[in-house]
N, C-alpha and C positions, 0 to 999 in steps of 0.2 A: 321428497322432502327435502332429502341428500344435495339435489339436485340445483333446485331453485338455491338451495344457497347456496354453492360452488358459482352460479350465476350471480350471485347478488353480492359477491367478494369481489370478484374480476371486475366489476363494476358496470356501468350500463353495456346495452349491447348496440351501438351504432348500424343504422339504415341511412339508403342514400333520400335526401330530397325528395318530395315528391314531386311533380310538371305544376300541379298548383305554388306549390310550395318556391319554386326555383320564379317561377312569374311573378309570385310576390316579392322575393328579393330582387328581382332585377329591375321591377316597376319602384322600387322604396330606392336603389341605386341609384336611376335614372334621375328621378328626381332629385335627388342630394347635389349629383351634380348638376343638374340646370339651374339648382339656388344657389350653388357657391358661383358658376360662370357669371351667374347674373347678376349678383355682388360683387362680384371683380369687375364686369361694365360699368355698374352705376359706379363704383369707384373711378374707375378708370374716366366716364365721361363727367365726372363732377371735376376732377384729377385736371385734364384739358381743358375745359371750362373756368374753373379759373386761373388756369396758366393765357390764357385769351382774354379773359377780361382784365385781368392783372395788366398784362403788355398794355392794353388799351389807356388803362387807367394810367402808366406809368409812362405813355407816350400825351397822353393830353397834363394828365395835372399832377406830377413829379412829386412834389413834395406830400401832398392826400393821399397817396397810394405808398409813401415811404414808410405815413405815418401806420396806413394799414395792415400792412406786411409786418412792423413792429409790433403792432398787436397781436396781431398771429403768432410771431414768435413767443412773446409775453405768455400766453395761451398755451401752446404746445408746452414751454416751460414748466409753467405751472401745474399742466396734466399729466407729464411726464412724472414731476417732483411725488404729488400727489399718488400715483400709479407704483413709484420707486418706494414711498413709505410704506404702501397697502401690502404688496407682495414681496418686499425682499424681509431676509430676518433679520429682528431683535436688531442682531450684535452687528453686523455690517450697516445696518442705518443709521444706528448709534454714531461710529465712528464715522461716517462718510462726510455728519452737514449736524453742526449742532441747531442749527434752526429747525431741525425734522423734532429736535426734541422738541421744540415750541407748538409744532404741528399737532404732532400727536399727545402730548403728555401735559399741552397746557405750560404759558408761563414757570417757571423757576420758584416763586410762591408756591404757587399751588399743588408742586409737587413736592415741598419741604414737607406740608403739613402732614402727606400723608406715611411720612416715616415714622414718626414717634405713633403711630397706631401700630404700624407692623413689630415695633420691641415689645409695647405692650404685649399683643398677641402671643409676641416667639414666649414671654416671661411665662404669661395666662398657662400656655402650654404645656412647660418647664417643672409648673407648678404640676397640674394635673398627672404628670407623669414621676 
């Protein structure tokens, strides 16, 4: 009785992995690294394709390619903005760009309506207390 108690206090007793477990671990690792290198390769080939097509376009029809690049830049800007507003802490986002308020909270008019509610709420809770 006492001995098992001591053991449980000390925590689990670690054992080396069995050969089977090691094999499974290796397989999982290999699969993961293959997925990662595949992904990298896909991205690389897509990018090089983009570069070659981009070059071909530029040489044949300059203006059209310029427009397309401008669109791509705009898309990336919007995408980056979206990621930024979703992942950056509230305060930083707010200080960064007033447009973000509108992106996240709607136009100022929509925000103002929700403020009195909060005040009412506060008054109510202070009466309860």
